[in-house]
C-alpha positions in Angstrom: 47.7 129.3 60.9 46.2 126.9 58.4 47.7 123.5 57.7 49.0 124.5 54.3 50.9 127.3 56.0 52.8 125.0 58.3 56.6 124.6 57.6 57.4 121.7 55.3 59.3 119.9 58.0 56.2 119.8 60.1 54.0 118.5 57.3 56.5 115.8 56.3 58.0 114.8 59.7 55.1 112.9 60.9 55.0 110.1 63.4 56.4 106.5 63.2 57.6 104.6 60.2 60.1 105.4 57.6 61.3 109.0 57.0 58.8 110.6 54.6 59.8 111.0 51.0 60.2 114.7 50.2 60.8 115.7 53.8 63.8 118.0 54.7 65.4 115.1 56.6 68.0 112.8 55.2 67.7 109.1 55.5 71.3 107.9 56.1 70.6 104.7 54.3 70.9 106.7 51.1 74.6 107.2 52.1 75.2 103.5 52.5 74.2 102.9 56.2 72.8 99.4 56.7 70.8 98.1 59.7 71.7 95.1 61.8 70.9 91.9 59.9 71.2 93.4 56.4 73.8 91.9 54.1 77.0 93.9 54.1 76.2 95.8 57.3 79.5 97.0 58.7 80.3 99.3 61.6 83.1 101.3 59.8 80.9 101.8 56.7 78.0 102.9 58.8 80.1 105.3 60.7 81.3 107.1 57.6 77.8 107.0 56.1 76.2 108.6 59.1 78.9 111.3 59.4 78.5 112.2 55.7 74.7 112.3 56.1 75.0 114.6 59.1 77.4 116.9 57.3 74.9 117.2 54.4 71.9 118.2 56.5 69.4 117.1 59.2 69.2 113.3 59.6 66.2 111.2 60.5 67.1 107.6 61.4 64.6 104.9 60.3 63.2 102.7 63.1 66.1 100.2 62.9 69.2 99.3 64.8 72.6 100.2 63.4 76.1 99.2 64.6 78.9 101.7 64.2 82.1 103.1 65.7 82.6 106.4 67.4 81.5 109.5 65.6 83.2 112.9 65.5 81.1 115.9 64.4 82.4 119.5 64.2 79.8 122.2 63.8 76.1 122.1 64.5 74.0 119.2 63.3 70.6 117.5 63.7 70.2 113.8 64.5 66.7 112.5 65.2 65.2 109.0 65.5 61.8 108.1 64.0 61.1 106.6 67.4 62.9 104.7 70.1 63.5 101.8 67.7 66.0 104.0 66.0 69.1 102.7 67.8 72.8 103.4 67.5 75.0 100.6 68.9 78.7 101.5 69.3 81.3 98.8 68.8 84.1 101.2 69.7 84.6 104.8 70.6 86.5 107.6 69.0 89.6 109.0 70.9 89.0 112.3 72.8 92.0 114.3 73.9 92.6 113.8 77.6 89.2 112.2 78.0 89.5 108.6 76.8 87.0 107.7 74.2 83.4 108.6 73.2 80.6 107.2 71.2 79.9 110.8 70.0 82.6 113.4 70.2 81.7 117.0 69.3 84.8 119.4 69.4 83.8 123.0 69.5 86.6 125.2 68.0 84.0 127.9 66.8 80.3 128.6 67.2 78.0 125.6 67.4 74.4 126.9 67.4 71.3 124.8 67.3 72.6 121.2 67.5 69.7 118.7 68.1 69.9 115.1 69.2 66.5 113.6 69.7 64.3 110.6 70.1 66.7 107.7 69.7 68.4 104.8 71.5 72.1 105.1 72.0 74.5 102.6 73.8 77.7 100.6 73.6 77.8 97.1 72.4 79.4 96.0 75.7 79.3 97.6 79.1 82.1 100.0 80.2 84.1 99.7 77.0 83.7 103.4 76.0 84.5 106.3 78.4 81.7 108.7 77.4 78.4 108.5 75.6 78.3 112.0 74.3 81.0 114.6 75.0 80.9 118.1 73.7 84.3 119.7 74.2 85.5 123.3 74.0 88.7 123.2 72.0 89.4 126.9 71.3 88.8 130.1 73.2 86.4 131.7 70.7 84.2 128.5 70.5 80.8 128.2 72.2 77.7 126.0 72.0 74.3 127.5 72.4 70.6 126.8 71.6 71.2 123.0 71.8 68.8 120.3 72.6 69.4 116.7 73.7 65.9 115.3 74.0 64.6 111.8 74.5 67.9 109.9 74.2 67.6 106.5 75.8 70.8 104.7 76.9 70.7 101.0 77.9 70.9 100.9 81.7 72.5 97.5 81.6 75.3 98.7 79.2 76.7 101.8 80.7 79.5 104.1 79.5 82.5 104.1 81.9 82.9 107.8 82.9 79.8 109.9 81.8 76.7 109.5 79.7 76.4 113.1 78.6 79.2 115.6 79.2 79.5 119.3 78.5 83.3 119.8 78.8 84.9 123.2 79.1 88.0 122.4 81.0 89.8 125.3 79.2 87.3 127.6 81.0 86.3 129.4 77.8 84.2 132.4 79.0 81.5 131.7 76.3 81.5 127.9 76.7 77.9 126.5 76.9 74.8 128.5 77.3 71.0 128.4 76.5 70.6 124.6 76.0 68.3 121.8 77.2 69.0 118.2 78.2 65.6 116.6 78.8 63.6 113.4 78.7 66.8 111.2 78.6 67.5 108.0 80.4 71.1 107.1 81.3 73.4 105.7 84.0 76.1 107.3 86.0 79.7 106.5 85.1 82.6 106.8 87.6 82.4 110.6 87.3 78.7 111.4 86.6 75.6 110.6 84.6 75.1 114.1 83.2 78.1 116.4 83.7 79.2 119.9 82.9 82.5 121.7 83.6 82.6 125.5 83.5 79.1 125.7 81.9 77.4 129.0 81.3 74.0 130.7 81.6 70.5 129.4 81.0 71.0 125.6 80.8 68.0 123.4 81.7 68.3 119.8 82.8 64.9 118.3 83.3 62.7 115.2 83.3 65.7 112.8 83.0 66.2 109.4 84.6 69.7 108.9 85.8 69.9 105.5 87.3 72.4 103.2 89.1 76.2 103.5 88.8 78.9 104.7 91.1 79.2 108.4 90.1 77.2 111.5 91.0 74.0 111.6 89.0 74.3 115.3 87.9 77.7 117.1 88.5 78.1 120.7 87.3 80.6 123.5 87.7 80.1 127.0 86.3 82.4 129.5 84.5 82.8 132.7 86.5 79.8 134.9 86.4 77.4 132.4 84.8 73.9 132.0 86.3 70.4 130.6 85.8 70.8 126.8 85.5 67.6 124.9 86.2 67.6 121.3 87.4 64.0 120.1 87.7 61.7 117.1 87.6 64.5 114.5 87.4 64.5 111.0 88.9 68.0 110.5 90.2 69.1 107.2 91.9 72.9 107.0 92.3 75.0 105.4 95.1 77.3 108.4 95.1 75.1 111.4 95.6 72.6 112.9 93.2 73.6 116.6 92.6 77.0 118.1 93.1 77.3 121.8 92.1 80.5 123.9 92.2 80.4 127.7 91.8 76.9 127.9 90.3 74.9 131.1 90.7 71.1 131.3 91.0 70.7 127.6 90.2 67.1 126.3 90.8 66.8 122.7 92.0 63.1 122.0 91.9 60.9 118.9 92.2 63.5 116.2 91.8 63.3 112.7 93.2 66.7 111.9 94.7 67.5 108.6 96.3 70.4 106.5 97.3 69.1 103.0 96.3 70.0 101.0 99.3 68.9 97.8 97.7 72.0 98.2 95.4 74.5 98.5 98.2 76.4 100.9 100.4 76.8 104.6 99.7 80.2 105.0 98.0 80.8 108.8 98.2 83.4 108.6 100.9 85.3 111.8 101.7 84.7 113.4 98.3 80.9 113.2 98.3 79.0 113.1 101.6 75.5 114.2 100.6 72.7 113.7 98.2 72.9 117.4 97.3 76.1 119.4 97.7 76.5 123.1 97.0 80.1 124.1 97.0 81.1 127.8 96.6 77.6 128.5 95.2 75.6 131.8 95.2 71.9 132.2 95.6 70.9 128.6 94.8 67.5 127.2 95.8 66.6 123.6 96.7 62.8 123.3 96.7 60.0 120.8 96.6 62.4 117.8 96.3 62.3 114.3 97.8 65.7 113.4 99.2 66.4 109.9 100.6 69.9 109.1 101.8 69.5 105.4 102.2 71.0 105.1 105.6 69.5 102.3 107.7 67.4 101.0 104.8 67.5 97.3 103.7 70.5 96.4 101.5 70.8 94.0 98.6 69.7 91.0 100.8 66.5 92.8 101.7 67.3 92.7 105.4 70.7 94.1 106.4 70.7 97.9 106.6 73.3 99.8 104.7 75.2 103.0 105.3 73.8 105.9 103.3 75.0 109.4 102.8 75.9 111.5 105.8 73.8 114.4 104.8 70.7 115.2 102.7 71.8 118.8 101.7 75.3 119.9 102.3 76.5 123.5 102.0 80.3 124.0 101.9 83.0 126.4 100.9 81.8 129.9 100.3 78.2 129.0 99.4 76.1 132.0 100.3 72.6 133.4 100.1 71.2 130.0 99.2 67.9 128.6 100.4 66.9 125.0 101.3 63.1 125.0 101.0 60.2 125.3 100.8 58.8 121.9 101.3 61.6 119.4 100.7 61.1 115.9 102.2 64.5 114.7 103.5 65.0 111.3 105.2 67.3 108.4 105.9 70.7 110.1 106.2 73.4 109.2 108.6 74.2 112.5 110.4 72.1 115.5 109.5 69.3 116.3 107.0 70.7 119.7 106.3 74.3 120.6 107.1 75.7 124.1 106.5 79.5 124.3 107.1 80.0 127.2 104.6 81.9 130.3 105.7 79.3 132.8 104.7 76.7 132.5 107.4 74.1 133.8 104.9 72.2 130.6 103.9 68.9 129.5 105.3 66.6 126.5 105.6 62.8 126.8 106.0 61.9 125.1 109.3 58.6 126.5 110.4 55.1 127.0 108.9 53.4 125.3 106.0 56.4 126.0 103.8 58.8 124.1 106.1 61.0 121.2 105.0 59.9 117.8 106.3 62.8 116.1 108.0 61.6 112.6 108.4 
């Protein structure tokens, strides 16, 4: 393919700097959005300007910071930053039914295909003042969200959202729900519920190469709608004080090459009776945990650098009806309170690799 045959968006999109004149992207400043420090900059005006720009077509933010209030977007949209200097700073959130508030709320009453959020910085003006960073909510049975990509979104680790950073919410258990989407290359914290969360998600969702750091919730918490399979969780760096991955009713989920650590230097493990392990598989089917580093934090120096803390009881914990699931090959599991791998499920069909070159290393 010659250069002149490339799509116009590729020719015009380019690297850093201002959005290129003549590109297919909209600069929201043409709708009245003003950056921090510009005379007349106002969060309410910026909110309306950005929503209008997103409704008109794909948006490319200039490499500037903008203050705004919570955004509601119905239908698919594209929001990209020029680079990480493209920052959205939320003074307030928008109300979300039964979920508190969100910086970005995307209700899904009908098909939402191809939404893209990419390459920008995104955080609240003050810590723990907005419940969710981004929440995508199923609001009607026929609705679904597919072919979506959340890529390279950086959230300020010192200014967390209260409950989740990114949430795929299908509490109504729509059978279509969420499928064929990617959350990758993001940095966020855990809220009280999770960092990256999904309830009743569907097939073919990939969560990879994210940093989920600090906080008191599970780093990645997912449940699946009946019959859904093939979720991939790979190459993430997860460091929560309340367990790293908690899965409920997932089928054929692949958990590969993740770094998972309870950071003892931040304090005691806080999972309690609800979360006892770094990785929990509850009522799951044919899930694999392979090539991961799993560090429970137990006995390691705490915040004072000397006194050891209590970490998680288990490294990998199989409970409920979890069946035909495999722990291995070649996980490295260390510093847990009771057992590196604990299977109390009712199935009797799970296994862990304990011999040969493919064995797990239980340090």
